[in-house]
Steps between C-alpha positions, in 0.01 A plus 500: 500500500585158356832446322441428131850524351866502597738628231880508498740722306873523441622860499847639456750538642452185712157505664176305500155653551177330611153633417192369684149587381169457681147445375397850609771675302778554754859447383801453724869497412789325669868447430597132509861441413822350627769678302651255251214253554203694365380210284488262796310748718241590238449131424440452872241778493325311220496190722345702782197588287322187624497651851374838376245483220148531637615608845419826678790736432437671834593194706872582480613323816307184416629490143855563621480210744352276233777578251766454767373189677275305264773396256691303769841634392562856609753779524792583274552771244271382221190403698518802729562744215191369320293542817650847546381631165155352543473644852592848378234480229235392751582792729486731197149375426385537858629855525323592177180333621495721810642802318804546727876436493590157634666643810163633613379139518794408725428750775600818324834672471749576775705741281435755228784412261779246459873554472656341190850439369655466156765270353848589369794308358353196329607139549868587468501829687697796365478880502272479802611833647373710211193279454404539866544877473258503208243314708551738791458800269178337374365505855580152632637474852637147461632259237589132485796348320643156446809467714720277293540278199589133541657406832626154585473366855852629565605767256746781438488816710523714187131420445425615855694821440307562178169482692629744760614742231158499334314561825749771594428673167129518583564626851736768367263624229171472690601586854489334839125455535401372157364144526718227349367144486759244395371176346734203535243318279590164651828515305707499817562205730550514874882537513509808274162633616631550854801690368301716262231583756759609755690721254181669376418632847694822450257612226185469718289307247123502531519120486681207342281255311535123465854488643452123469215302350205406718604138447746590774266715707661385825809698393333844511546519875872432458534773236301741717754445775774615261355841419263774605302517176134397466462174308218453247386182326199299393440539127558125450265390777145406408274464803440602860655168600826593325500836676416337833826305478693808390371711789559226755870483408547873558760732351268653237372857536297545181291241316440527126214274396402533134126541447526312168684206659395473865126444473380843396328755722329239717819325607738796511268695728530209746877486454526875566301470822714209616817700435361796694468278806877438472569876461617429145436748216329435167636605159319298231707372210372633166728515194183430303209673329223743593251245633754354741604850608138599563445184705809587707379854565167374631679277750743780587203728569370268772830373649655710774842336454523583126804724456583528130373362170702365209380595151642422159453817296841541335641168622754331275282194442229698320592469132236558234220598736483655847258540788295799390459374143220278630333773709232745390496696829871577493458816707415286804850352491686831518790510747539821700787561744567127519138404571203370303136563591282208598275350229199715417286287268268230623660156521877474483519847348639429153305556177660237275554567131338177383555577132877504553483187716322310222749626243797396713355153555507432124878455527561348844832589658736231625712702742774313684757638740867484396703188579830604652817300560802547720847517354544126562186419300271419793152650499463826690194633677342778293 
């Protein structure tokens, strides 16, 4: 099972796919992308070929350690996202080789299905009450929304009131027990984050996400002391060492490693186990495509502390193409009563529409996130 080729593809709306082929005909797919930096990540995958061609695709741990350690420099979004996509593809191959879903190779499942949530409101949230009701009527039991637009370090309370009004609209239309996750998206700094977190308590959110950036991870404990709402974060962390620091500071209740950024299945499974020892829940970040989602579900299947899974079907970022466009076994991704079944096919569990992938790659996307500014002209966090 020697690796003979490693191929990369740009696919809309903003993703990058990796295809690894072996000399005995097995093909594995991974999703290697850092949103807004797809070109850099796929170029990094190309650089990694020297570590892969001619090697046994089944030696996942050894190849992972080689890619991570042998290049001297390590960590960060680009390098770890490249490793992530390759790692997913290697697990896909190994599952296909043994004819079982990947989670069977990691000790088997500890659950039968996984709870999922949907997005409402977009980057500049509006009409979230009616949008959340639509999701509830479609069978979802929880949604996530961006809390606010731009917020300076000290800002006007009318922006705080606007957040409260939007969350109140969801609570009024969907009832007391519908799950509401509120993403601060790193747009809020400590002074306003403490205020906003405290005022949101009355709506019993499922969690608040990235109340401040992980650059200031020592602040989570301070924000936790201001409110009785679970705090989630971790999408912009890239290794078990990053999460070790986060967990040691305390204050965080839910970690959100991204399987296309934080080292793939191999690394995130270790991160999940480490979080479990701190009694911290797992909710993998995944506003991405079907391969990343399938990788997440395999880790969720084997992680006791996995509580809910993000997925991007219908998310506002998906313009031109969406998750299931690249999937032949679409029925396996059906959501029922707010849950999705675990992967059924051997490998990661996604039958990729390679013809569409090749067609998309003929006109590579160049997706970039918006650049926002405050009223005074200074750059705002997006």
